[in-house]
C-alpha positions as CSV (number, residue, x, y, z in Angstrom):
1,M,-0.1,-0.2,-0.3
2,P,2.2,3.6,-1.1
3,A,2.1,5.6,2.4
4,V,0.0,8.5,2.9
5,P,-0.2,11.8,0.6
6,L,1.3,13.7,3.1
7,H,4.3,16.3,2.1
8,N,5.7,19.3,4.2
9,V,4.0,18.4,6.9
10,H,4.4,17.6,10.8
11,I,3.0,14.0,11.8
12,L,2.9,12.9,15.5
13,V,2.9,9.1,16.4
14,F,2.2,7.4,19.7
15,N,5.1,4.2,19.9
16,R,4.3,1.6,22.6
17,W,6.0,-1.1,21.5
18,R,9.5,-2.3,21.1
19,D,8.7,-5.2,18.8
20,K,7.6,-4.8,15.2
21,Y,3.7,-4.1,15.7
22,A,3.9,-1.1,13.0
23,D,6.0,-0.6,9.8
24,Y,6.2,3.1,10.2
25,L,8.7,3.7,7.5
26,T,6.2,2.1,4.8
27,Y,3.1,3.7,6.2
28,V,4.7,7.8,6.2
29,D,7.6,9.0,4.0
30,H,9.8,10.2,6.6
31,T,11.7,12.6,4.2
32,A,8.6,14.0,3.2
33,C,7.4,14.9,6.5
34,A,8.9,15.8,9.7
35,V,7.7,12.7,11.9
36,T,7.5,12.9,15.9
37,Y,7.6,10.0,18.0
38,V,5.8,10.0,21.3
39,T,7.8,7.1,23.3
40,T,8.5,5.6,26.3
41,E,11.8,4.4,27.3
42,I,11.5,0.2,26.6
43,G,9.8,1.3,23.0
44,R,12.6,3.7,22.2
45,S,14.3,1.2,19.9
46,A,11.6,0.7,17.9
47,V,11.2,4.0,16.3
48,P,12.6,4.7,13.5
49,A,16.1,6.5,12.9
50,E,14.6,8.6,10.4
51,A,12.3,10.1,12.8
52,A,12.6,13.9,12.6
53,H,12.5,14.2,17.0
54,V,11.9,11.5,19.4
55,L,10.1,12.5,22.8
56,V,10.6,10.1,25.6
57,V,8.2,10.5,28.5
58,D,7.4,8.3,31.6
59,D,4.0,8.4,31.2
60,P,2.0,8.7,27.8
61,T,-1.4,8.8,28.9
62,D,-0.2,11.7,31.5
63,Y,-1.9,14.4,28.9
64,A,-0.5,17.7,30.6
65,A,3.4,16.5,31.0
66,V,3.2,15.1,27.4
67,R,1.6,18.9,26.3
68,A,3.8,20.8,27.8
69,A,6.8,18.7,26.6
70,L,5.5,19.1,23.1
71,D,5.5,22.9,23.1
72,P,9.2,23.0,21.9
73,V,8.4,20.2,18.9
74,V,5.8,22.1,18.2
75,T,8.0,25.4,17.7
76,R,10.4,24.0,15.9
77,F,8.0,21.9,13.4
78,G,5.1,23.3,13.7
79,L,1.7,22.3,14.6
80,P,1.2,18.6,13.4
81,E,-1.2,17.9,10.1
82,A,-1.9,14.6,12.3
83,V,-1.6,12.4,15.4
84,V,-1.2,8.7,15.5
85,A,-2.3,6.4,18.0
86,L,-1.9,2.4,17.1
87,Q,-2.1,1.7,20.6
88,E,-5.8,1.5,22.6
89,S,-3.7,3.0,25.9
90,D,-3.0,6.3,24.1
91,L,-6.1,7.0,22.2
92,A,-7.5,9.5,24.9
93,V,-4.5,12.0,24.8
94,A,-4.2,11.9,21.1
95,A,-7.5,13.1,20.9
96,R,-7.3,15.4,23.2
97,L,-3.8,16.6,21.1
98,R,-5.8,16.3,17.9
99,A,-8.1,18.9,19.6
100,D,-5.8,21.2,20.4
101,F,-3.8,21.8,17.5
102,G,-6.9,21.3,14.9
103,S,-5.4,17.8,13.6
104,R,-6.3,15.2,11.7
105,G,-8.4,12.3,13.1
106,R,-10.6,11.6,15.7
107,L,-12.0,13.8,18.3
108,P,-12.2,12.9,21.8
109,E,-16.3,13.2,21.4
110,E,-15.8,10.7,18.4
111,L,-14.1,8.4,20.9
112,H,-15.5,8.5,24.5
113,H,-18.0,5.6,23.7
114,F,-14.8,3.6,22.6
115,L,-13.0,4.4,25.8
116,D,-15.5,4.1,27.9
117,K,-17.3,0.7,28.9
118,E,-20.6,2.1,29.9
119,A,-20.8,4.2,27.5
120,M,-19.7,1.8,24.6
121,L,-22.6,-0.7,26.2
122,A,-24.8,1.9,26.0
123,A,-24.2,2.8,22.0
124,A,-24.3,-1.0,21.7
125,R,-27.9,-1.2,23.1
126,R,-28.4,1.8,20.7
127,T,-28.3,-0.2,17.8
128,G,-30.7,-3.3,19.1
129,V,-28.0,-5.5,19.4
130,A,-28.3,-8.1,22.5
131,T,-25.9,-6.9,25.2
132,P,-25.1,-8.4,29.1
133,A,-27.3,-7.0,31.6
134,S,-25.0,-4.8,33.8
135,H,-25.1,-1.7,36.2
136,L,-22.6,0.7,37.5
137,A,-22.1,0.2,41.1
138,T,-20.4,2.8,43.1
139,S,-20.7,0.5,46.5
140,P,-19.7,-3.3,47.2
141,G,-23.7,-3.3,48.1
142,E,-24.7,-2.5,44.5
143,V,-22.5,-5.4,43.3
144,E,-24.1,-7.7,45.8
145,K,-27.5,-6.5,44.9
146,F,-26.7,-6.8,41.1
147,A,-25.7,-10.4,41.6
148,S,-28.8,-11.3,43.8
149,E,-30.7,-10.2,40.4
150,Y,-28.4,-12.0,38.1
151,G,-26.7,-14.5,40.1
152,W,-23.1,-15.2,40.9
153,P,-20.3,-15.3,39.3
154,V,-20.3,-11.5,38.4
155,V,-17.9,-9.5,36.1
156,A,-16.9,-6.0,37.0
157,K,-15.4,-3.9,34.6
158,R,-13.4,-0.8,35.4
159,L,-14.8,2.2,33.1
160,Q,-11.4,3.0,31.2
161,G,-9.2,-0.1,30.5
162,R,-7.7,-1.7,27.4
163,A,-8.4,-5.5,26.5
164,S,-8.8,-7.6,29.3
165,T,-6.9,-5.1,32.3
166,G,-9.0,-4.0,35.0
167,I,-11.8,-6.9,34.8
168,R,-12.3,-8.9,37.3
169,R,-14.3,-12.3,37.7
170,L,-16.2,-12.0,41.4
171,E,-17.0,-14.9,42.9
172,G,-19.4,-13.7,45.7
173,P,-19.8,-11.6,48.4
174,D,-16.4,-12.1,50.2
175,D,-14.8,-10.5,46.8
176,C,-16.8,-7.3,47.1
177,A,-15.3,-6.6,50.6
178,A,-14.2,-3.2,50.5
179,D,-10.8,-3.6,51.0
180,R,-10.4,-6.2,48.1
181,L,-12.6,-4.3,45.7
182,A,-11.9,-0.6,45.4
183,I,-14.8,0.9,44.6
184,D,-17.0,4.1,45.7
185,A,-18.5,6.8,44.3
186,T,-15.1,8.3,42.4
187,Q,-14.3,4.7,41.7
188,P,-17.3,3.1,40.0
189,V,-16.9,0.0,38.4
190,L,-19.8,-1.3,35.6
191,V,-20.7,-4.7,36.9
192,Q,-22.1,-7.1,34.5
193,E,-23.8,-10.6,34.4
194,Y,-21.1,-13.8,33.8
195,L,-22.0,-15.4,30.6
196,D,-20.7,-19.1,30.5
197,H,-20.9,-18.7,26.4
198,R,-17.5,-19.2,23.8
199,V,-16.4,-16.0,23.4
200,Y,-15.7,-14.8,20.0
201,H,-13.5,-12.0,18.6
202,V,-13.8,-10.1,15.4
203,D,-11.6,-8.3,13.8
204,G,-11.6,-6.0,10.5
205,I,-12.5,-2.9,9.2
206,Y,-15.7,-0.9,7.9
207,T,-15.0,1.8,5.3
208,G,-18.0,3.5,5.9
209,Q,-20.6,2.7,3.2
210,D,-20.0,-1.4,3.6
211,L,-17.6,-4.1,5.8
212,G,-14.1,-4.2,4.3
213,P,-12.3,-7.6,4.7
214,W,-12.8,-9.3,8.4
215,R,-12.8,-12.7,10.3
216,L,-13.7,-13.8,12.6
217,S,-12.3,-15.7,15.3
218,T,-13.0,-18.0,18.3
219,Y,-10.7,-18.0,21.8
220,E,-9.2,-21.5,23.2
221,N,-9.1,-21.9,26.4
222,V,-7.2,-25.4,27.5
223,P,-8.9,-28.1,28.9
224,G,-10.2,-27.1,32.6
225,A,-9.8,-23.7,32.2
226,A,-10.7,-21.2,35.0
227,T,-12.8,-19.4,32.3
228,T,-14.1,-18.3,28.7
229,G,-12.4,-16.0,26.1
230,P,-9.4,-13.8,27.2
231,L,-10.3,-13.1,31.1
232,A,-8.5,-16.5,31.4
233,F,-5.0,-15.1,30.6
234,M,-5.8,-12.2,33.6
235,M,-5.9,-15.6,36.0
236,G,-2.5,-17.2,34.8
237,E,-3.9,-19.4,31.9
238,P,-2.8,-19.5,27.7
239,V,-5.5,-17.9,25.4
240,G,-5.6,-19.0,21.8
241,S,-7.2,-17.4,18.9
242,V,-8.7,-19.8,15.8
243,E,-10.1,-18.2,13.1
244,V,-13.4,-19.7,11.9
245,D,-14.2,-21.4,8.8
246,D,-17.3,-22.4,9.1
247,P,-19.9,-20.9,6.6
248,A,-23.1,-20.7,8.4
249,V,-21.4,-19.0,11.8
250,N,-19.9,-16.7,9.6
251,A,-23.2,-15.7,8.1
252,V,-24.5,-15.0,11.5
253,V,-22.0,-13.1,12.3
254,E,-22.1,-11.1,9.1
255,D,-25.8,-9.9,10.2
256,F,-24.3,-8.8,13.2
257,L,-21.5,-6.9,12.2
258,R,-23.9,-5.3,9.6
259,T,-26.3,-4.1,12.4
260,V,-23.5,-2.7,15.5
261,V,-20.5,-1.8,13.4
262,P,-22.2,1.2,11.6
263,G,-24.4,2.0,14.4
264,M,-21.0,2.4,16.8
265,S,-19.3,5.0,14.1
266,T,-20.4,5.7,10.4
267,K,-17.1,7.0,9.7
268,P,-14.4,4.2,8.1
269,W,-13.2,2.2,11.3
270,V,-10.5,-0.2,11.6
271,F,-12.5,-2.4,15.0
272,H,-11.8,-5.3,17.3
273,L,-14.9,-7.1,18.5
274,E,-15.7,-9.1,21.1
275,L,-19.2,-11.1,21.5
276,F,-20.8,-14.2,22.4
277,L,-22.3,-16.9,20.3
278,A,-25.0,-18.4,22.2
279,E,-28.1,-20.6,21.1
280,R,-31.7,-19.8,21.0
281,D,-34.1,-21.7,19.5
282,G,-31.9,-24.4,18.0
283,R,-29.6,-21.2,16.2
284,P,-27.2,-19.4,17.1
285,T,-27.6,-15.9,18.1
286,C,-24.5,-12.8,19.0
287,V,-24.8,-11.2,21.8
288,F,-22.2,-8.0,22.2
289,L,-19.3,-7.7,24.5
290,E,-17.1,-5.0,23.6
291,V,-15.6,-3.2,20.9
292,G,-12.1,-1.3,20.6
293,C,-11.4,1.4,17.5
294,R,-8.0,-0.3,16.8
295,P,-6.9,-3.0,15.6
296,G,-6.7,-6.2,17.6
297,G,-4.2,-6.7,20.6
298,G,-1.7,-9.7,21.0
299,D,-0.8,-11.1,17.6
300,I,-3.5,-10.4,15.3
301,P,-1.6,-7.9,13.6
302,F,0.9,-10.2,13.0
303,V,-1.5,-13.1,11.6
304,W,-3.3,-10.2,9.3
305,R,0.4,-9.0,8.2
306,E,1.6,-12.8,7.6
307,V,-1.4,-15.0,6.7
308,H,-3.4,-12.7,4.5
309,G,-1.6,-9.9,3.7
310,V,-3.4,-7.2,5.2
311,D,-1.9,-4.7,7.5
312,L,-4.3,-3.7,10.2
313,M,-1.6,-1.2,11.8
314,E,-1.4,0.6,8.2
315,L,-4.9,0.7,7.5
316,E,-5.7,2.4,10.9
317,F,-2.6,4.6,10.2
318,H,-4.0,5.6,6.9
319,L,-7.6,6.2,8.5
320,Q,-6.0,8.4,11.5
321,C,-4.9,10.5,8.2
322,D,-8.3,10.7,7.2
323,V,-6.9,9.1,4.1
324,L,-9.1,5.6,3.2
325,P,-6.6,2.9,2.0
326,R,-7.6,0.7,-1.1
327,L,-9.4,-2.8,0.3
328,R,-10.0,-6.5,-1.1
329,P,-12.4,-8.5,0.0
330,F,-10.8,-11.8,1.3
331,P,-10.9,-15.1,-1.2
332,A,-13.1,-18.0,-0.1
333,D,-10.2,-20.3,0.0
334,E,-8.4,-17.8,2.3
335,P,-5.9,-20.0,4.8
336,V,-6.8,-20.2,8.6
337,G,-4.6,-18.2,11.2
338,G,-4.2,-18.4,14.5
339,C,-2.2,-17.4,17.8
340,L,-1.5,-18.2,21.1
341,L,-0.7,-16.1,24.4
342,V,1.3,-17.7,26.8
343,P,1.4,-15.7,30.7
344,L,4.0,-15.4,33.2
345,T,2.4,-16.6,36.1
346,G,5.5,-16.0,38.9
347,P,6.4,-12.3,40.3
348,R,7.7,-9.5,38.7
349,P,10.2,-8.6,37.6
350,C,11.8,-11.9,37.0
351,R,14.7,-13.7,35.0
352,I,14.1,-16.1,32.3
353,V,15.9,-19.2,32.8
354,S,14.6,-21.4,29.6
355,A,12.1,-21.1,27.4
356,P,11.9,-23.6,24.5
357,S,11.5,-23.3,20.4
358,M,7.8,-24.7,19.5
359,T,8.3,-24.0,16.2
360,G,8.3,-27.1,13.8
361,A,6.4,-29.0,11.3
362,E,2.8,-29.7,13.4
363,G,3.4,-26.3,15.6
364,P,3.7,-22.2,14.6
365,Y,5.1,-21.0,11.8
366,A,6.5,-18.2,14.0
367,E,7.2,-17.5,17.7
368,V,8.5,-14.8,20.0
369,L,10.0,-16.2,23.3
370,P,12.0,-14.0,26.0
371,E,15.3,-14.7,25.8
372,P,16.9,-17.0,28.5
373,G,19.1,-14.6,31.3
374,A,16.4,-11.5,30.1
375,V,14.7,-9.6,32.9
376,V,10.9,-9.4,31.9
377,P,10.2,-5.6,33.6
378,D,6.7,-5.7,35.8
379,L,5.0,-4.0,32.9
380,R,1.0,-5.0,33.0
381,G,-1.6,-4.4,30.4
382,T,0.4,-5.6,27.6
383,Y,0.6,-9.1,25.5
384,E,4.4,-8.0,24.5
385,F,6.1,-9.1,27.3
386,I,4.5,-12.6,28.0
387,G,5.7,-16.0,28.7
388,G,5.5,-16.5,25.0
389,R,3.7,-15.7,21.4
390,F,2.8,-18.4,18.7
391,R,1.5,-17.6,15.7
392,Y,-0.2,-20.1,13.2
393,R,-1.4,-21.0,9.8
394,G,-3.3,-23.5,8.5
395,R,-6.0,-25.1,5.5
396,T,-9.1,-25.9,8.6
397,T,-10.2,-24.3,11.7
398,A,-10.1,-27.9,13.3
399,E,-5.9,-27.9,12.2
400,V,-5.0,-24.8,13.7
401,T,-7.0,-25.9,16.7
402,R,-5.1,-29.0,17.2
403,Q,-1.8,-26.9,16.6
404,V,-2.5,-24.4,19.5
405,L,-3.4,-26.4,22.0
406,D,-0.6,-28.9,21.2
407,T,1.7,-25.8,22.1
408,A,-0.6,-24.7,24.9
409,A,-0.1,-28.3,26.5
410,R,3.8,-28.4,25.9
411,Y,5.0,-25.7,26.0
412,R,7.0,-24.4,29.8
413,V,8.7,-21.1,30.3
414,H,10.9,-21.1,33.5
415,C,12.0,-18.0,35.3
416,A,13.6,-16.8,38.4
417,P,12.8,-13.9,40.6
418,V,15.4,-11.1,40.4
419,E,16.0,-10.7,44.1
420,D,15.8,-14.3,44.6
421,A,18.4,-17.4,42.6
422,D,15.9,-20.5,43.5
423,S,14.1,-20.9,40.2
424,M,10.7,-21.3,39.3
425,T,8.2,-22.4,37.0
426,A,5.4,-20.5,35.1
427,E,3.5,-23.9,34.2
428,V,0.5,-23.5,31.1
429,S,-1.5,-26.3,31.6
């Protein structure tokens, strides 16, 4: 895909990653534009050498600090024509900066219902799709009252927080005690009924007129998992994801997407949408869970790029520059992709002792493993610094599912606390 057609302008880019989640040099011509990067010390090494300026900050979500640090940059290069943030944690600050500078891209009011979980559910309900019952609770007593109506367990979510960060499954009243669940009028939680259905995610793009390429995937949890879907990862279990090749299921989901996706935003957008598939009257029915206005996390962008030849990060970069890229539908015989994320269950920071390779004829085609001797930082809310990331391709959902579950059953990463020489093991089953 050609680089965004911008020349002789200043572009501001937020980067969080050390791995090559985004290939920025191909997205924008760094010789034709002055590109400033806002990044952390961890993400500094992923910033292209061709950057006009690199601003390293301790906390990219601290709007006041980032805004003040940008003053000399703006004086030097001018107001940014576009502000680009590809990771959800940076979307709110990026939107406020666009409002300040008059830059291209979504403004705070256009992103609020994607970043606030109560507003998100309200927006989904306005489209007419099914959603879990929920209540905004400001005290443990309100959580218990909700559970008395819908039953235990319930799910508690902070209003802001990317992916599964800040989400807890509460098993009973003891989990609602004030000393275990920080909650009051200033720190409300969105409490939802727990639905014990298989969880799916859909990744794709909406053109503003129709659905572009999209893929439905099912979360694969290990046998005996504590819960379903991505929440299991936050509970210390590996979680896989495999694309679905069942045309009947995909047809049901497509009908759902044609209602909820344009209903959430009429502008073009890249979406990562999570849903339940429940059986009603003998046929599958979709229930909305959450949606992000950005590419999916983990290794989803890598799978799309490597298996399907579509760079979701590039699409999102273009859209945030107000450029609608050319899109092609997926052919009927598109291969099936998948991935597996394995957590580190021990204390952090920790030092990696061993992380054996799992690639091979019947295993993943690619993997990202922590190197022996490396120290994994105490960094939460990211899938980059974990026990292992694995990517798969195959002809069918069943074939890729076997590969994912086989890796989950056999992989072991060994690590030791930095302050303790005695090794420990993070099991994945």
